[in-house]
N, C-alpha and C positions, 0 to 999 in steps of 0.2 A: 565569678569568672572574669578575668581581665580582658580588656579590649584586644590585646595581642592574641590571647588564647582564642577568643571568638573569631578573630580574623583568620587564624590558622585553621580552625575547625571549618569555617566557611570555604576556604580554599580547597580543603580536602573533599568536601561535599561537591564542589564544583568540578573537581577532577574526576570524581566518580560519575557524575552526571553527563559529562561531555561525550563519552563513548556511546551512550544511549541516544544522544541527540542525532548522531549520524544515521541511526536506524530509520528515522523518519524520512530521510532523503531517498531511501530505497534505491541506491545505486546511482551515483552521479555519472556523468559522461565518461569518466575514467573507470566506472564499474567498481568503485571502492566505497559503497555505502555501508557495508557491514551487515545489512539486512538481506533478505532474499532477493531483492532487486539486482544485487551485484552478480547474481547467477543467471540473468536473462541470457538466453541462447537463441538467436534467430533460426538456428537449425532445428529447434524443438517446438516450433510454433504449431499450435493446433487451434481448431475452432470447435466450441461446444455450445450447446443450447439447452436450456432447461428453465426450471422455476427456482427462484431465490427462496430458500427455506430458513435462512438465518443471516443476520448481519452482526458486525462488530458492535458490542454494547458501547454506548456513548460514555465518555468520561463523566465522573461525578460533577466536576466543575466545567461549565461551558467555556469554550475557547481553548481548552487544553488540546494540543495536537496529539493525535494518535493515528495508528494505521487502520485504514478502512479495508475490511475484507468481508467476504460473504461465503456462504455455502450454497452451491448450486446443485439441485437434484436433476441429473440428466438421465437419459435412457440407459446409460451404463452404470449409474450409481451417483454417489455424492462426491463433489470435489470442491476444495477451497480455492477461492479466487482472491488474489491480492489486487486491490484497485490502486491504492496510493495513500498519501498522507491526507488526513481530514482537512487540513488547511487548504488543500487544492480541491479535493472531491466534493466537499460540502458547498463549494461555490459554483459548481457546475449547474447549468440551467436545468438539466434533466437529472432528477434524483432517482436512484434505484431503491426499492423498498421490498420487504418480505412479500412474497406471492407474485412479484413481477416475473413475467417471462422475458428472458434476455438471451442474447447470443454473445459469447465472449471469444475473442481471438487473442492469443498470447502464448508465451513460452511455458511449456509444461516442464517443471523441474521437480526434484525431490528436496523437501525442506523438513528438517527434523524427522526424517524417516517416512514422510507422507508425500504423495504427489500433490502439487499445487500449480496453479496457473498464474503467472505474472501478467496481468491484463495489459494489452496494448490498445485494445478497442473493445467497447461494449455497445451493443445495439439494443435499444428498448423501443419497441414499436418501430417508427421510422427514424428515430433520433440516434445519432452516433456520438458516443463519448470517446474522444481521443485521449489516451493516457500515455502512450509511448510512441516513438517513431519506429521505423522498420528495424533499426539496430537495437531497440530496447531502451534508448535514452528517454527518460521520463520528460514529458512536456513541461513539468513544473520545475525541472532542474535549471538553475541559472536564471530563473525569471524573477526571483525575489518575491514570490507569491506571498500574500499576507491575508 
């Protein structure tokens, strides 16, 4: 394979990967993240409480970014909660784990045919994890989080 062919192949792979990279941003201030975060609606904000029954599996290689979400068992049933990108969530002082009791406030939307909540705030014990502002803008957007 020639160097030119390898370069061309690399550029094609890069072009295919870039649309997926915006998913991790989960909706920028302009609301164009491509993922569920771009659907945040301040008019659909709800608060739910329950027990965490599952979390996003961690990637095989540590340090790879991925979306952190959990399943919360509430009095009304199970619901998926999107927290944010692992590059932000994993650095929070308070970590949420399976069997934790939490309260989540966020925008309830439909994503791929199922209801989900885009978390703006999660409370565990007396600790508050701030994830979005009142308009749904992620606290990690524009901060160059690493």
